[in-house]
N, C-alpha and C positions, 0 to 999 in steps of 0.2 A: 738733215743727210747723217745717217747713223755712223757712227765711228768703226772701224771695222775691227774686231777682236784681235788682239797680240797674246802670241804666248809668251811667257816667262819662263825660264829655267834660271836654276839654284846650282852652283858652283863650290861648294868647301874645299879650298886649299891649302886653307890656313896652318894645320898641322899639329890643328888640333879639333875633336869635338866641340860643334857650337851648342849651345844649350837653348839661343834664341836669337834670331832674327828677324829685324823689321825694313823691310823697304818701304819707300815713295817715289814715284814717280808724281811729275808736276809737266804741265804744258804752260810754257810760261809761267806765273806766278798761281796759277789753279793748282793744286795735289787731285791727281784724277784717280789715283789708284794706290792702296797703302795692302798688305798682309802680312802677318808675322808666323814663321815659321821657326819647328821647336824641332831639336836633338838630332841635328843633322851633323850626320858623320864625315869624320875627316875623309877627303877623297870622294866622297859620295857628293853625285849629281843627279839632279832631281829634273828631268825632263818634263815640261808642260804642270809645273806647279802653281802656276795662279795665269787664270786667264783676264784681260781685262780690255777695256775698249783705251783705245790710241790712233792719234790723228799722224798719220804718215806726212815727213818732211816740214814739223812744226817745230818749235823750241822744246825739247824734252830736256827734264833736268832730274839728277836721279841724286837719291842718299840712302843710306842704309845705317843701322846702328845694330851690334850682336854684342852678345855676352857667351863668352868660351867656358867650358866647364869646369876650367877652374879660377873663375869666376870675375877675370878680366874683363870688361867694359868697353867696346871701339866704337868710335863712330867716325860719319866724313864730317869735318870741317865746315864744309860749304856744298852745296847742291852742284854735282858733276854735270856739267850739260853734254851730252851725245844724242844727237839726232836720227831716227831711220828713217830709211827711203822706201819706197814700193818695191825696188828688189830684193828687200830683206823680207819680204812676204810676213810681215809682222811678226818676225819671231826675236827675241832678245833674250840676253842670256847675263845674267849678275852673279858676277864671283869674286872671293876675298881670296888674295895671295900672303901667304905668312911670312914668304920670304921676304919678300918688297913692301909688305904692310900695306897693301892698298886692295882697291876696292875697284874693279873693272866693269865696264857695260861692255856688252860685243854681239855685232850685228852680224850675220851669215854674210852678208856680201857687199856691205858698204864702209864699216870703218869699226875701230873701238876707241875706249876711251881710259882714264883710269885717275884716280886720285888717291893722294895719299891719307892715311886714316889714320885719326887719332886717338890714342887712349886716355880714357878718364880715372880720376883717382877713385 
């Protein structure tokens, strides 16, 4: 059975431009998708930034790491569990919030999840 194609939107609300951002999506323990994005402006939203195969209603986990233009490095300390459902039509948004220092994963119909980010030295 073929996996449905999912569309990823990226959002930067970090209060600073992002030099480089990498995300990884896992289903259970298997990494199924990853991509690196460059030069993401503050408040930029990139719809359909990446297409990848994703089973709905399975255990999905998400991680990111990124570098700001000022040279700060941030990452998720653990994988964030956040599953999509059929009613989400394979649409997912990953964003970063600079005020809360969080990464969030949001689906249009079912739910959203977030995790605190950690700054590395």
